[in-house]
N, C-alpha and C positions, 0 to 999 in steps of 0.2 A: 679243568672240566668237570670234573668231581664236583668242584664248588659249585659249578655254573648250573649242572646236572641237581644237585640238592636244592640248589636255588628255587628251578622251574618247578622243582615238586611239591617244595613248600609251597609256591605261590599256588600253585593247584590245590594243594589241601585247604587252603583258608577261600579261597574260593567256594570249593564245595560245602565244607563246613560253615558259610553263610547262608549258602543257599537250604541249606537240609536245617537251620536255625530258622530260618524266613517261609520255609513250609509248616515247621512246627510250631511257630514264635503266633499264638494267638492273637497281636494286635495284626498281623499279613491281614486279617479278612478287613482291615480300614481300608487295604488299596480293592479289595471285589469291594466294599459298600463303597466306597467313595467312587466305582466308574460308575453302579449303580444309582448312585443317586444321579450324576452326572448326567445318564439316558434317561432319569423321572426329568431333572430341569430339562431335558433339551427337548421331551412332550411338552412337559407345563408350558415350554414357551412356543411350540408349534401352535399349543390351544391359545392362548393368549395373541399371538399371531392375527389364529383366527376363530374368533370366542361366537361366528355362529354356528359351532362344530360341524360334523360328521357331512349332514345335508348338503353344507355351502360345495364342501370338498367335492364332494362327489357329482356336484351339478345336477340333481334330479328335474327332471323335464314333463310338464305335466299340457299335454293338447288342451285347445277352447274347447272342446266337445267335454272331453273329460272335468273339467273345474266347472264348467258350468252344468253338469252333470251333478255332482259331488256337492256342490254349491248350495243347488239349487234345495238337493235333498236335506239338507247339511239344514237350510231355512227353512223350509218348509216343518222338518219335523221342532224346530224350537217355538214354531209358531202354534203348531197343533200342540206339545208340551205345554207353553204356558200358558192354553187358554186355559189348558185342564188343571192346572195348579193353580191359576187363579181363582178358578171354580171351589177344587177341592186342600188348599193349604188351608190350616186353621193358625199360623202362624203369622201375622200382621207383616214382616218383614220378607217369609215367604211368599206372601199371597200377590206385593209388590214387585218384588222382585219378576213373578212369574207376567205379571201384567205390563214390566218393562220388554223382558223377552217381545211378546205377541208385538206389539209396537215398535221397536227396533228392528225385529227380524221382517216385519212387514215390510217396512221403509225398506228393507235394502235386499229382499225379495225380487221388489219392484225395480229397482237400480240393475239389478243383474240381467233381469228378464228385459227389460231398454235396452240395455248393450247387446245381449245376445241377438235382440228379436234384427239388428242390423247384420250381421252374421249370418243368420238362418242357423242361428245354433240351438236346439231346443234346451228348457230348463221344467226341469220336472216340478211338480205343483203340490206333490205329498212329500211325505218321508218314504226312503225305500223300505225293505223287507222286514229286515233287522230291527231299524225303529219302530213298526208297526203293532208286529207283534209286543216289543215293549212297554209301549203306550197301550196296548191291552190290559197288560196286568196293573198296570200303574191307576184303571180305569176300576179294576175289579177290586184296587187296592182301599180301607176301608179308611177315611179322613179322619187322622189322629196325627200324633208324635211324628210315628212310623214313617207316613205318607212325605211331611216334611223333609226328614232327614233324605230319607232314599231316594228324594226330588231333589234336591240339593246334591248330593254325589251323583245323582245322572249330569246334572248341569253342568257339573264339573268336567268329567269323563267327556260330553259331548262339546264342553267348550276347547278341551283342551285338542281334540280331533280336527276340530274345526279351523284353530289356531294353526295349525302345521299345515293344511290343506292352505290355507291363505297363504301364506309364508313362502309356502312353494310358489304359490305363481307370483307372487309377489316378487322375488328371488326370481323367477325366470325368465331370461333375457329373450328366450324364443316365443314365448309367449305374445298371443297378440296385446299392442298395447293398452288398449281401451281395459279387457278385464284386470291385466297386470293392473295397470290405473286405479282399478276399483277394488282389487284388493290392498292394496297399500292403504287407501281411501278406508275402509271394513277393520283393518287389525287392529287402531285404536280401541276401537269402541268392544271388539271383541276380548280384546284384554282388559278390556272394564271389565267384561261383565266376567271373565273366569275369576279376576279376583275377585270381586264382589260374592260371587258365589262362593270362593274357600271359605273368607268371613262367616259367611253363614253359613260353610259346613262342620266352622271351628265353633261356632258360638253355638249351635246344637249340641255337637258332643258332650261340651259342657254342662247343657242344660240336664 
């Protein structure tokens, strides 16, 4: 009996010593790191399975009225800013880009209005208040290199916001099918505008 008791106590001592050694051994932190890595890989895997990001998971919705209002104001802004840029830009590429904005967004505005008309949905024909104020600042600005840079920076910001709006509309299965189809059709052009704007902005930064 005494031998059995001693054996049990000895075994308990070995287990306790091992536990203490694990707590004090710096290498034991690898277990915690491995667990964190596993969690990170799980999150990465989730993102890989859903590359569109949180917006699709949240299932953002947009009504026909809201889409028409925001898309109409955005399109009107690009036309007005394009006219201003074509008039004041001193860089030939910036001027050409501005002229392209007038042409492309005028066309997309017509398509939006045609789609909205049959549904009795109103489409704004002028920029919203914030962009009206922004346009006034650009009108007061001198036609120089700073104008070129500021104009392209604004084009990048505006097109990022517009693309987000159109992506929401394109992915919203509850939105009117004609509006949704229009959003999907317009997105490639908007992304092309953004890519060109970012390229010109980077070029002007180097000059």
